[in-house]
N, C-alpha and C positions, 0 to 999 in steps of 0.2 A: 387242196393244201393245207399242211401238217405247220405250226410253227413250236422250234423244242429250243431249249436254253440249261448250256452246261453248267448250272447252278455252281460248282465250284470253280470255275474260273469271273461268275459273273462279279464286278469289283463294288456295284450298286450304284452306277452315275445315271440315273435315271433316263440317259437319250431314249431307247427305246419304247421305252411307257410313254415320254414329247413326242415320239414321232407317231405312235399306232397304240395308243391309247383302248384301241378297241379291242388287243389281239394281247398286249405286255402293260403288267403292273409292280408296282411295287408293294411288295410282298413284306410283312412286319418284320422280318429281321433283316429289311434293310436290302433284302436283295430280289434283283427281278424274276418274276415269273409268266408264264403263257395260262391264261386263265381261261382260252375257248376249246374247243376238242377241232373243228376247223376256222380255217383264217375264210372271215366272209369275204366273197368274190369281190365289193367293193371297197378293203382293204388290202387286197394282195400285194397292190405295189408296194403302202405306205409300209409293208409289213418285211417287204426285201430290201426297201430304206434301211430302216432298224437296221436290219440286220449285217446289210454291207456299213452304218454306220461305227456299230457296237465299235471297242475303244479295243476289246478282249477277242473279240472273235469267236463269241462263244453261243451265240444264233444259230441255229438252220430253220431255214424257211424251205419247205418240198413239198 
């Protein structure tokens, strides 16, 4: 499973990093980023929750 963020639409709300810090973090530019190649199995549900909770719907987990 992989996660992607369309950073052009990110508003830097930090919600994804709060929900799933094992996959998402805030970059130096204030926008979210994915920092793992594969979503760890034990946090797949949290990664999906982060995608579903994103207010701008710019996160994809597949």
